[in-house]
C-alpha positions as CSV (number, residue, x, y, z in Angstrom):
1,X,19.9,-41.0,38.0
2,X,19.1,-43.5,35.3
3,X,18.2,-42.5,31.7
4,X,14.5,-43.3,32.2
5,X,14.2,-41.0,35.2
6,X,16.1,-38.2,33.5
7,X,13.8,-38.5,30.5
8,X,10.8,-38.3,32.7
9,X,12.0,-35.3,34.7
10,X,13.5,-33.3,31.8
11,X,10.9,-34.0,29.1
12,X,13.7,-35.1,26.8
13,X,13.1,-38.6,25.4
14,X,15.5,-41.4,26.1
15,X,16.1,-41.7,22.3
16,X,17.1,-38.0,22.1
17,X,19.4,-38.4,25.2
18,X,21.2,-41.2,23.4
19,X,21.4,-39.0,20.3
20,X,23.0,-36.2,22.4
21,X,25.5,-38.8,23.7
22,X,26.4,-39.9,20.2
23,X,27.2,-36.3,19.3
24,X,29.2,-35.8,22.4
25,X,26.8,-33.2,23.8
26,X,26.0,-35.0,27.0
27,X,28.0,-38.0,28.3
28,X,26.7,-39.7,31.4
29,X,29.2,-39.4,34.2
30,X,29.0,-43.0,35.2
31,X,27.6,-46.4,34.5
32,X,25.9,-48.8,36.9
33,X,27.3,-52.2,37.6
34,X,24.8,-53.5,35.0
35,X,26.0,-51.0,32.4
36,X,23.1,-48.6,32.6
37,X,23.8,-44.9,32.0
38,X,23.9,-42.8,35.1
39,X,23.5,-39.0,35.0
40,X,24.8,-36.7,37.6
41,X,23.3,-33.4,38.6
42,X,25.8,-31.6,36.4
43,X,24.8,-33.8,33.4
44,X,21.1,-32.9,34.0
45,X,21.9,-29.2,34.2
46,X,23.7,-29.5,30.9
47,X,20.7,-31.2,29.3
48,X,18.5,-28.2,30.4
49,X,21.1,-25.8,29.0
50,X,21.0,-27.7,25.7
51,X,17.2,-27.5,25.6
52,X,17.2,-23.8,26.4
53,X,19.6,-23.1,23.5
54,X,17.6,-25.3,21.2
55,X,14.5,-23.1,22.0
56,X,16.4,-20.2,20.5
57,X,16.8,-22.0,17.2
58,X,20.5,-23.1,17.5
59,X,21.6,-26.2,15.8
60,X,23.1,-29.0,17.9
61,X,26.5,-28.3,16.5
62,X,26.2,-24.6,17.5
63,X,25.0,-25.7,20.9
64,X,28.1,-27.9,21.4
65,X,30.3,-25.0,20.4
66,X,28.5,-22.6,22.7
67,X,28.8,-24.9,25.7
68,X,32.4,-26.3,25.2
69,X,34.4,-23.5,23.5
70,X,35.8,-21.2,26.2
71,X,36.5,-18.4,23.7
72,X,33.0,-18.5,22.3
73,X,31.1,-15.2,22.4
74,X,27.3,-15.3,21.8
75,X,26.9,-11.8,20.2
76,X,27.7,-12.9,16.7
77,X,25.7,-16.0,16.9
78,X,22.7,-14.2,18.4
79,X,22.9,-11.6,15.7
80,X,22.8,-14.3,13.1
81,X,19.9,-16.0,14.9
82,X,18.0,-12.7,14.7
83,X,18.7,-12.4,11.0
84,X,17.6,-16.0,10.3
85,X,14.5,-15.7,12.4
86,X,13.4,-12.5,10.5
87,X,14.0,-14.3,7.2
88,X,11.9,-17.3,8.4
89,X,9.1,-15.0,9.7
90,X,9.1,-13.1,6.4
91,X,8.9,-16.4,4.5
92,X,6.1,-17.7,6.7
93,X,4.2,-14.4,6.4
94,X,4.5,-14.5,2.6
95,X,3.2,-18.1,2.6
96,X,0.3,-17.2,4.9
97,X,-0.6,-14.2,2.7
98,X,-0.5,-16.4,-0.4
99,X,-2.8,-18.9,1.3
100,X,-5.2,-16.2,2.3
101,X,-5.3,-14.9,-1.3
102,X,-5.9,-18.4,-2.7
103,X,-8.7,-18.9,-0.1
104,X,-10.3,-15.5,-1.0
105,X,-10.4,-16.6,-4.6
106,X,-12.7,-19.4,-3.6
107,X,-11.2,-22.0,-6.0
108,X,-13.5,-24.8,-7.0
109,X,-10.8,-27.4,-7.5
110,X,-7.1,-27.9,-7.6
111,X,-6.9,-26.7,-11.1
112,X,-8.3,-23.4,-9.9
113,X,-5.7,-23.3,-7.1
114,X,-2.9,-23.9,-9.6
115,X,-4.2,-21.1,-11.8
116,X,-4.3,-18.7,-8.9
117,X,-0.8,-19.7,-7.9
118,X,0.5,-19.1,-11.4
119,X,-1.1,-15.6,-11.4
120,X,0.4,-14.7,-8.1
121,X,3.8,-15.8,-9.3
122,X,3.5,-13.7,-12.4
123,X,2.4,-10.7,-10.4
124,X,5.6,-11.0,-8.4
125,X,7.8,-11.3,-11.5
126,X,10.7,-8.9,-12.0
127,X,9.6,-8.4,-15.6
128,X,7.1,-5.6,-16.1
129,X,5.8,-7.4,-19.2
130,X,5.0,-10.5,-17.2
131,X,3.3,-8.5,-14.5
132,X,1.2,-6.6,-17.1
133,X,0.2,-9.9,-18.8
134,X,-0.8,-11.3,-15.4
135,X,-2.9,-8.3,-14.6
136,X,-4.7,-8.5,-17.9
137,X,-5.2,-12.3,-17.7
138,X,-8.4,-13.8,-16.3
139,X,-8.6,-17.0,-14.2
140,X,-11.2,-19.2,-15.9
141,X,-13.9,-20.4,-13.6
142,X,-12.5,-18.5,-10.6
143,X,-12.9,-15.0,-9.4
144,X,-9.6,-13.0,-9.5
145,X,-7.6,-12.7,-6.3
146,X,-8.6,-9.2,-5.5
147,X,-6.3,-8.9,-2.5
148,X,-3.3,-9.7,-4.7
149,X,-4.4,-7.3,-7.3
150,X,-4.8,-4.5,-4.8
151,X,-1.5,-5.1,-3.1
152,X,0.2,-5.2,-6.6
153,X,-1.5,-1.9,-7.6
154,X,-0.3,-0.2,-4.4
155,X,3.3,-1.2,-5.0
156,X,3.6,-1.0,-8.8
157,X,5.8,1.7,-10.2
158,X,5.6,0.9,-13.9
159,X,2.8,3.1,-15.3
160,X,1.7,0.5,-17.9
161,X,1.5,-2.3,-15.4
162,X,-0.2,0.0,-12.9
163,X,-2.8,0.9,-15.5
164,X,-3.4,-2.8,-16.2
165,X,-3.8,-3.6,-12.5
166,X,-6.3,-0.7,-12.1
167,X,-8.3,-2.1,-15.0
168,X,-8.3,-5.6,-13.5
169,X,-9.5,-4.2,-10.2
170,X,-12.3,-2.3,-11.8
171,X,-13.4,-5.5,-13.6
172,X,-13.4,-7.4,-10.3
173,X,-16.2,-5.3,-8.8
174,X,-16.3,-3.2,-5.6
175,X,-14.6,-5.6,-3.3
176,X,-11.2,-4.0,-3.8
177,X,-12.2,-0.6,-2.4
178,X,-11.6,-1.5,1.2
179,X,-8.2,-3.1,0.4
180,X,-7.1,-0.1,-1.7
181,X,-8.2,2.3,1.1
182,X,-5.6,0.6,3.4
183,X,-3.0,2.2,1.1
184,X,-4.3,5.7,2.1
185,X,-2.8,5.0,5.5
186,X,0.7,4.4,4.2
187,X,3.5,6.7,5.4
188,X,4.7,6.8,1.7
189,X,3.0,9.5,-0.4
190,X,3.6,7.5,-3.6
191,X,1.6,4.6,-2.2
192,X,-1.2,6.9,-1.2
193,X,-1.2,8.4,-4.7
194,X,-1.5,4.9,-6.2
195,X,-4.3,4.1,-3.9
196,X,-6.2,7.2,-5.0
197,X,-5.6,6.4,-8.7
198,X,-6.9,2.9,-8.2
199,X,-9.9,4.0,-6.2
200,X,-10.8,6.5,-9.0
201,X,-11.4,3.5,-11.3
202,X,-14.0,2.0,-9.0
203,X,-17.5,3.5,-9.5
204,X,-18.9,2.4,-6.1
205,X,-19.9,4.8,-3.3
206,X,-17.4,3.3,-1.0
207,X,-14.6,4.4,-3.3
208,X,-16.0,7.9,-3.4
209,X,-16.0,8.0,0.4
210,X,-12.4,7.0,0.6
211,X,-11.5,9.6,-2.1
212,X,-13.2,12.3,-0.1
213,X,-11.0,11.4,2.9
214,X,-8.0,11.7,0.7
215,X,-8.8,15.4,0.2
216,X,-7.3,15.9,3.6
217,X,-4.0,14.1,2.8
218,X,-0.9,15.9,3.8
219,X,0.6,15.6,0.3
220,X,-0.6,18.1,-2.3
221,X,-0.3,15.6,-5.2
222,X,-2.4,13.0,-3.4
223,X,-5.0,15.7,-2.6
224,X,-5.0,16.8,-6.2
225,X,-5.5,13.3,-7.6
226,X,-8.4,12.8,-5.2
227,X,-10.0,16.1,-6.3
228,X,-9.7,15.3,-10.0
229,X,-11.3,11.9,-9.4
230,X,-14.1,13.4,-7.4
231,X,-14.7,16.2,-9.9
232,X,-15.1,13.6,-12.6
233,X,-17.8,12.0,-10.4
234,X,-19.6,15.3,-10.0
235,X,-18.7,15.6,-6.4
236,X,-18.7,19.3,-5.3
237,X,-16.5,18.5,-2.3
238,X,-13.6,18.7,-4.7
239,X,-14.1,22.4,-5.6
240,X,-11.8,24.0,-3.0
241,X,-9.0,21.7,-3.8
242,X,-9.5,22.2,-7.6
243,X,-9.2,25.9,-7.1
244,X,-6.0,25.4,-5.0
245,X,-4.6,23.4,-7.9
246,X,-5.2,26.3,-10.3
247,X,-3.5,28.7,-7.9
248,X,-0.5,26.4,-7.5
249,X,-0.3,25.7,-11.2
250,X,-0.4,22.0,-10.6
251,X,-2.5,20.2,-13.2
252,X,-4.3,23.5,-13.4
253,X,-5.8,22.8,-16.9
254,X,-7.3,19.5,-15.6
255,X,-8.6,21.2,-12.5
256,X,-10.2,24.0,-14.6
257,X,-11.9,21.4,-16.8
258,X,-13.1,19.6,-13.7
259,X,-14.6,22.8,-12.4
260,X,-16.3,23.5,-15.7
261,X,-17.8,20.0,-15.6
262,X,-19.1,20.6,-12.0
263,X,-20.7,23.9,-12.9
264,X,-23.7,22.2,-14.4
265,X,-26.3,24.1,-12.4
266,X,-26.5,27.8,-11.6
267,X,-26.0,27.4,-7.8
268,X,-22.9,25.3,-8.2
269,X,-21.6,27.6,-11.0
270,X,-22.0,30.6,-8.8
271,X,-20.3,28.9,-5.9
272,X,-17.3,28.0,-8.1
273,X,-17.1,31.5,-9.5
274,X,-17.3,33.1,-6.1
275,X,-14.3,30.9,-4.9
276,X,-12.3,31.8,-8.0
277,X,-13.0,35.5,-7.5
278,X,-12.1,35.3,-3.8
279,X,-8.7,33.8,-4.7
280,X,-8.2,36.5,-7.4
281,X,-8.7,39.2,-4.7
282,X,-6.4,37.5,-2.2
283,X,-3.3,39.6,-1.5
284,X,-1.0,36.6,-1.6
285,X,-2.2,35.4,-5.0
286,X,0.6,36.2,-7.5
287,X,0.2,37.4,-11.1
288,X,0.6,34.0,-12.8
289,X,-2.0,32.5,-10.6
290,X,-4.4,35.4,-11.2
291,X,-4.0,34.8,-14.9
292,X,-4.9,31.1,-14.5
293,X,-7.9,31.9,-12.2
294,X,-9.2,34.4,-14.9
295,X,-8.9,31.7,-17.5
296,X,-10.7,29.2,-15.3
297,X,-13.6,31.7,-15.0
298,X,-14.0,31.6,-18.7
299,X,-15.6,28.1,-18.6
300,X,-17.9,28.8,-15.6
301,X,-21.4,29.9,-16.7
302,X,-23.7,32.2,-14.7
303,X,-24.0,35.8,-13.6
304,X,-21.3,35.7,-10.9
305,X,-18.6,34.7,-13.3
306,X,-19.8,37.2,-16.0
307,X,-19.8,40.0,-13.5
308,X,-16.3,39.1,-12.2
309,X,-14.9,39.0,-15.7
310,X,-16.4,42.4,-16.5
311,X,-14.7,43.8,-13.4
312,X,-11.4,42.1,-14.4
313,X,-11.4,43.9,-17.7
314,X,-10.3,47.0,-15.7
315,X,-7.7,45.0,-13.6
316,X,-4.4,46.7,-12.9
317,X,-2.6,43.6,-14.3
318,X,-2.7,44.1,-18.0
319,X,-2.5,40.4,-18.8
320,X,-5.5,39.7,-16.5
321,X,-7.5,42.6,-18.1
322,X,-6.7,41.4,-21.6
323,X,-7.7,37.8,-20.7
324,X,-10.9,38.9,-19.2
325,X,-11.8,41.1,-22.2
326,X,-11.1,38.2,-24.6
327,X,-13.1,35.8,-22.6
328,X,-16.1,38.1,-22.3
329,X,-16.1,38.5,-26.1
330,X,-16.1,34.8,-26.5
331,X,-18.9,34.4,-24.1
332,X,-20.9,37.1,-25.9
333,X,-20.3,35.4,-29.2
334,X,-21.3,32.1,-27.8
335,X,-24.5,33.6,-26.4
């Protein structure tokens, strides 16, 4: 079969077939009387083998070795191909992500594009100082790449840089809420905690909705962060978790302060006091926790808290009784 017919049937151009021949990959088995290359059935099968191996990403040199070296074993080469392919996919994915971020920033010109690229590079720096400066910087004439800021906030471990990123996200408006909420689905509790801390900086209703969902997080620290953020917003949904934090002794002072801030009306104050009293009476509540619950009652106004404190002055636990007595005197003096 002549080269033109081989090219037509195989889909490999005549020029590429000549290149294969120059490399020694495929040598036509014969020549016609006029000197034209003539390929046998075995030659054509070899061409298809070459094309099959090329589709896996092998170089022509690797293909020649694979086809001609009797001692060649594919396992090592295939493993290397897997590694190289993963690296290529990662690089292409990173490029695609970067292009999406630039597009989302809606640059007005190439100068804007270059500024966004510079910011993205700085956010990916190994220097915390460079990342912090990038977070605090503004892109003149272009909105900040919110997706990049959100991703950086979810992965940042340096507290100073993380604070700068949350500040930048808060300045960028409400568009980052949905992006940050994706972090709540992370298998890593640390990422979910960073998502809650960032959402806490956004004043929008969407952020509050995501924070409420975080109250059911399997990690107690994440739940506590969400409760404190919601308490600062005046959200009564946080009350049960805030009481749990006092019992556990985890950020209990902050939790008590949040409950005090929530107890702005009589109905809510009585609801908070009733929950604190219920935990005080629970058989599994240990002495240190009962002391913290009694102290928390001190800053809750209303008749339910006052009545509970009066009863607690006769508590069997002397520390609790003394705390309740002291708190009642302070309340009477304040009145």
